[in-house]
C-alpha positions as CSV (number, residue, x, y, z in Angstrom):
1,M,42.3,37.7,-9.8
2,V,43.8,33.9,-9.5
3,K,41.1,33.1,-6.8
4,E,38.3,34.4,-8.9
5,R,39.5,32.2,-11.9
6,V,39.7,29.3,-9.5
7,V,36.1,29.8,-8.4
8,S,34.8,30.2,-12.0
9,Q,36.5,27.0,-13.2
10,R,34.9,25.2,-10.2
11,K,31.4,26.3,-11.4
12,V,32.1,25.3,-14.8
13,D,33.4,22.0,-13.9
14,Y,30.4,21.5,-11.5
15,R,27.8,22.5,-14.1
16,A,29.3,20.0,-16.8
17,R,29.2,17.2,-14.0
18,L,25.6,18.0,-13.1
19,E,24.6,18.2,-16.8
20,K,26.2,15.0,-17.6
21,C,24.4,13.2,-14.8
22,F,21.1,14.6,-15.9
23,R,21.8,13.2,-19.4
24,D,23.4,9.7,-18.5
25,F,20.9,8.7,-15.8
26,K,17.2,8.2,-15.6
27,N,16.7,7.5,-12.0
28,I,17.1,10.2,-9.4
29,L,16.6,9.9,-5.7
30,I,16.0,13.4,-4.1
31,I,17.8,13.1,-0.7
32,G,17.7,15.1,2.4
33,V,21.0,15.5,4.4
34,D,20.0,17.3,7.5
35,N,22.2,16.2,10.5
36,V,24.4,14.2,8.4
37,G,28.0,14.5,8.6
38,S,30.6,14.5,5.9
39,N,32.1,11.4,7.1
40,Q,28.7,9.7,6.9
41,L,28.1,10.9,3.5
42,Q,31.6,9.8,2.4
43,R,31.0,6.3,3.5
44,I,27.6,6.2,1.4
45,R,29.7,7.5,-1.5
46,I,32.0,4.5,-1.2
47,A,29.1,1.9,-0.8
48,L,27.6,3.3,-4.0
49,R,30.7,3.5,-5.9
50,G,29.8,1.8,-9.5
51,K,26.2,1.8,-8.9
52,A,25.2,5.4,-8.4
53,E,26.7,8.9,-8.0
54,I,25.9,11.5,-5.4
55,V,25.8,15.1,-6.3
56,M,25.2,17.9,-3.8
57,G,25.3,21.8,-4.4
58,K,23.7,25.1,-4.1
59,N,20.0,25.3,-4.8
60,T,20.4,28.4,-6.8
61,I,23.0,26.8,-9.1
62,I,21.0,23.7,-9.4
63,R,17.8,25.5,-10.5
64,K,19.8,27.6,-13.0
65,I,21.4,24.4,-14.6
66,L,17.8,22.6,-14.6
67,R,16.3,25.7,-16.3
68,G,19.0,25.6,-19.0
69,M,18.2,22.0,-19.8
70,I,14.3,22.0,-19.9
71,E,14.5,22.7,-23.4
72,E,16.6,19.7,-24.1
73,N,14.6,17.5,-21.8
74,P,11.2,18.7,-20.7
75,K,10.9,16.1,-18.3
76,L,13.3,17.8,-15.9
77,E,11.1,20.6,-15.4
78,K,9.2,18.3,-12.6
79,L,12.4,18.5,-10.5
80,L,12.3,22.3,-10.1
81,P,9.9,22.2,-7.3
82,L,11.8,19.7,-5.3
83,V,15.0,21.8,-5.2
84,W,14.7,23.5,-1.9
85,M,16.1,23.1,1.7
86,N,19.1,21.0,2.3
87,I,18.9,18.3,-0.4
88,G,20.9,16.3,-2.9
89,F,20.7,14.0,-6.0
90,V,21.4,10.2,-6.1
91,F,21.9,9.5,-9.9
92,T,21.5,5.9,-10.9
93,N,20.4,3.5,-13.6
94,E,20.5,0.5,-11.3
95,D,17.4,-0.9,-9.4
96,I,15.9,2.0,-7.3
97,Q,15.0,-0.1,-4.3
98,T,18.5,-1.5,-4.0
99,I,20.0,1.9,-4.1
100,R,17.6,3.3,-1.6
101,S,18.3,0.3,0.7
102,I,22.2,1.1,0.7
103,V,21.6,4.8,1.2
104,V,19.2,4.6,4.3
105,S,21.3,1.9,6.0
106,Y,24.0,4.4,7.1
107,R,22.5,5.6,10.4
108,V,24.2,6.9,13.3
109,P,23.1,7.4,16.9
110,A,22.9,10.9,18.3
111,A,22.0,12.8,21.3
112,A,19.0,15.1,21.5
113,R,19.7,18.8,20.9
114,V,17.6,21.7,22.2
115,G,15.4,23.1,19.5
116,S,15.8,20.0,17.0
117,V,12.8,18.4,15.8
118,A,12.4,14.7,16.7
119,P,12.6,12.3,13.8
120,A,11.0,9.5,15.7
121,D,9.2,9.0,19.0
122,C,11.6,9.3,22.0
123,I,10.7,6.6,24.7
124,V,12.4,6.5,28.2
125,P,12.2,2.7,29.1
126,A,11.2,1.5,32.5
127,G,13.8,0.5,34.9
128,P,16.6,1.5,37.3
129,T,18.3,4.9,36.3
130,G,21.2,4.9,38.5
131,L,20.2,8.2,40.0
132,D,20.2,9.0,43.7
133,P,16.8,9.8,45.5
134,G,17.6,13.5,45.8
135,Q,16.9,13.9,42.0
136,T,13.3,12.8,42.4
137,N,11.9,16.3,41.9
138,F,13.4,16.3,38.4
139,F,11.3,13.6,37.3
140,Q,8.2,14.9,38.9
141,V,8.6,18.2,36.8
142,L,8.4,15.9,33.7
143,N,5.1,14.0,35.3
144,I,7.5,10.6,35.1
145,G,6.2,8.2,37.7
146,T,9.2,6.9,39.8
147,K,9.9,4.7,43.0
148,I,13.0,4.3,45.1
149,V,14.4,0.7,45.0
150,K,17.6,-0.1,46.9
151,G,18.6,3.5,47.2
152,S,18.0,4.4,43.4
153,I,15.3,6.0,41.4
154,E,13.6,3.7,39.2
155,I,11.0,4.5,36.5
156,V,7.8,2.7,36.8
157,S,6.6,2.4,33.2
158,D,7.9,3.3,29.7
159,V,7.3,7.0,29.1
160,L,6.9,8.7,25.6
161,L,9.1,11.8,26.2
162,V,9.0,13.5,22.8
163,K,6.7,12.7,19.9
164,Q,7.8,12.5,16.4
165,G,7.8,16.1,14.8
166,E,7.9,17.7,18.2
167,K,10.7,20.1,19.2
168,V,13.0,19.0,22.0
169,N,13.3,21.3,24.9
170,A,16.1,21.7,27.5
171,S,14.2,19.6,30.1
172,H,14.2,16.6,27.6
173,V,18.0,17.2,26.9
174,S,18.8,17.1,30.4
175,L,17.0,14.1,31.4
176,L,18.1,12.1,28.4
177,A,21.9,13.3,29.2
178,K,21.4,12.0,32.9
179,L,20.4,8.7,31.7
180,D,23.0,8.5,29.0
181,I,20.4,7.8,26.2
182,K,21.1,8.8,22.5
183,P,17.4,8.5,21.3
184,F,17.6,9.5,17.8
185,F,19.4,8.0,14.6
186,Y,20.3,10.5,11.9
187,G,21.0,9.5,8.1
188,V,20.2,10.3,4.5
189,S,16.5,10.5,4.0
190,I,14.8,9.8,0.9
191,D,11.5,11.6,0.3
192,T,11.1,11.6,-3.6
193,V,12.0,9.6,-6.4
194,Y,12.4,10.8,-10.1
195,D,12.0,7.9,-12.6
196,D,12.5,9.0,-16.2
197,G,9.9,12.0,-16.0
198,A,7.5,10.4,-13.3
199,V,7.8,11.9,-9.7
200,Y,6.4,9.9,-6.8
201,P,6.9,9.4,-3.0
202,A,9.7,7.1,-2.0
203,A,7.2,5.2,0.3
204,L,5.9,3.8,-2.7
205,L,9.0,1.6,-3.0
206,D,7.9,-0.2,0.2
207,L,4.9,-1.7,-1.6
208,S,5.4,-5.4,-2.8
209,Q,4.1,-7.0,-5.8
210,A,1.3,-8.6,-4.0
211,D,0.3,-5.0,-2.7
212,L,0.3,-3.5,-6.1
213,M,-1.8,-6.4,-7.6
214,V,-4.5,-6.0,-4.8
215,K,-4.7,-2.3,-5.4
216,F,-4.9,-3.0,-9.2
217,M,-7.7,-5.5,-8.8
218,T,-9.7,-3.0,-6.6
219,A,-9.5,-0.4,-9.1
220,V,-10.7,-2.9,-11.8
221,Q,-13.6,-3.9,-9.5
222,K,-14.6,-0.2,-8.9
223,Q,-14.3,0.6,-12.6
224,T,-16.4,-2.5,-13.5
225,L,-19.1,-1.3,-11.0
226,V,-19.2,2.2,-12.4
227,S,-19.2,1.0,-15.9
228,L,-22.2,-1.3,-15.1
229,A,-24.0,1.4,-13.3
230,I,-24.1,3.8,-16.3
231,G,-24.2,1.2,-19.2
232,W,-20.8,1.7,-20.3
233,P,-19.3,-1.3,-22.3
234,S,-15.8,-2.2,-21.7
235,A,-13.5,-5.3,-21.5
236,T,-14.6,-5.9,-17.8
237,T,-18.2,-5.2,-18.4
238,V,-19.2,-6.9,-21.7
239,P,-19.1,-10.5,-20.2
240,H,-21.6,-9.2,-17.4
241,M,-23.8,-7.5,-19.9
242,L,-24.0,-10.6,-22.2
243,A,-24.8,-12.8,-19.0
244,R,-27.5,-10.4,-18.0
245,A,-29.0,-10.1,-21.5
246,Y,-29.1,-13.9,-21.7
247,T,-30.7,-14.1,-18.5
248,N,-33.4,-11.6,-19.6
249,L,-34.0,-13.6,-22.7
250,L,-34.5,-16.8,-20.8
251,S,-37.0,-15.0,-18.6
252,L,-39.0,-13.7,-21.3
253,A,-39.0,-17.0,-23.3
254,V,-40.1,-18.9,-20.2
255,T,-43.1,-16.5,-19.5
256,T,-44.2,-16.2,-23.2
257,D,-44.7,-18.0,-26.3
258,I,-41.4,-16.8,-27.7
259,K,-39.1,-19.9,-28.5
260,F,-35.5,-20.4,-29.3
261,E,-33.1,-23.3,-29.1
262,Q,-31.2,-22.2,-26.0
263,A,-34.6,-21.6,-23.9
264,E,-36.3,-25.0,-24.9
265,R,-35.0,-26.8,-21.8
266,Y,-36.0,-24.2,-19.5
267,K,-39.4,-24.0,-21.1
268,L,-39.8,-27.8,-20.8
269,F,-38.7,-27.8,-17.2
270,F,-41.6,-25.4,-16.1
271,E,-44.3,-26.7,-18.5
272,D,-43.9,-30.3,-17.7
273,P,-41.5,-31.3,-15.0
274,A,-42.1,-35.1,-15.5
275,A,-41.3,-34.8,-19.3
276,Y,-38.1,-32.9,-18.4
277,T,-37.2,-35.7,-16.0
278,A,-37.8,-38.3,-18.4
279,K,-35.7,-36.6,-21.1
280,Y,-32.8,-35.0,-19.0
281,G,-32.8,-37.3,-16.0
282,A,-33.6,-36.3,-12.4
283,G,-30.4,-34.3,-12.0
284,G,-32.3,-31.2,-11.2
285,A,-32.9,-27.7,-13.0
286,P,-31.3,-26.9,-16.3
287,S,-27.5,-25.8,-15.9
288,G,-25.4,-23.7,-18.0
289,G,-27.4,-20.5,-17.8
290,A,-29.0,-18.1,-15.5
291,A,-31.7,-19.3,-13.2
292,P,-35.2,-18.4,-14.7
293,A,-36.8,-15.3,-13.3
294,G,-39.0,-15.4,-10.2
295,G,-37.0,-18.4,-8.5
296,A,-39.4,-20.9,-9.6
297,A,-37.1,-23.3,-10.9
298,P,-35.4,-24.3,-7.6
299,A,-38.9,-24.7,-6.0
300,K,-40.2,-27.0,-8.6
301,K,-36.8,-28.8,-8.8
302,A,-37.7,-29.6,-5.1
303,E,-41.2,-30.6,-5.7
304,V,-40.1,-33.1,-8.4
305,A,-37.0,-34.4,-6.4
306,K,-38.9,-34.6,-3.0
307,A,-42.3,-36.0,-4.4
308,P,-43.1,-38.9,-2.0
309,E,-43.7,-42.4,-3.7
310,P,-47.2,-43.6,-3.4
311,E,-47.4,-46.1,-0.6
312,P,-48.6,-49.7,-1.8
313,E,-52.1,-50.5,-0.4
314,E,-52.6,-53.0,2.0
315,E,-54.5,-56.2,0.8
316,D,-57.4,-57.3,2.5
317,I,-56.3,-61.0,3.5
318,G,-59.7,-61.6,4.7
319,L,-60.3,-63.1,8.1
320,G,-64.0,-63.3,7.7
321,G,-66.2,-60.6,8.9
322,G,-64.5,-60.2,12.3
323,L,-65.0,-61.6,15.9
324,F,-68.6,-60.3,16.3
325,D,-70.0,-60.7,13.0
């Protein structure tokens, strides 16, 4: 009976603690703790003291607490699909990127184990192994090229033994043990971030301000192109629409008898280039607006600018009629 009361009190205290965290903190890092020891997790707690709080627990209890708090805070419903497997929460109101850097910095090397999934590519480096030539067959089974140098087996080139995501078998473990290689580093992983109701992959935290600006401008350009194609006015398309309308009006005025103040200079340029040059100078075609339709303005500009000056006629200085006159 005493034991049951102690267990029940633990559940009550845990519920109160978790509910307080959900109320007090806006940012939550959902962490994975596979292959993470208690000592390693304790060092992370110490490093986060005063900045964040780590809460672990059974998934069934966490889901029950979340469902009870959804009415109070509907945003928490987005956390329910994330509560599965071996996960925990890091609650914080500090900068998420800083807290994430602290959490993932605690990684320890570990030997490969049969049946485990490789968290990263396992590469056996080229070079001497220190093993005697009698174990050459072992390398041949794994299709690893070797040679004998000074009575010792030497691997010819780097070998990708296990790819990331593949399972480690007994042969891999045996080879790595012979070479005394601990290929993997295990630590707390962060896959998802909850930011005051917004849920997104933790990989987005690696984007810099410049990366975000590039993506934003790319989206603005695409939105502008689509809006122009369908004729939808917006803050980004109105300047282009006005410029296009002004160009159309100039083209219409130049090719017809329609007149308005802004088109007078263009009409003069096409009708009488000499008068235009006399009035505005020999600086070329009119500026400040779109080029007239048909590309005629640059051609006439070239003709006016490059018109050859008439050569002076040679005077007949008169030497008489010639030698044979």
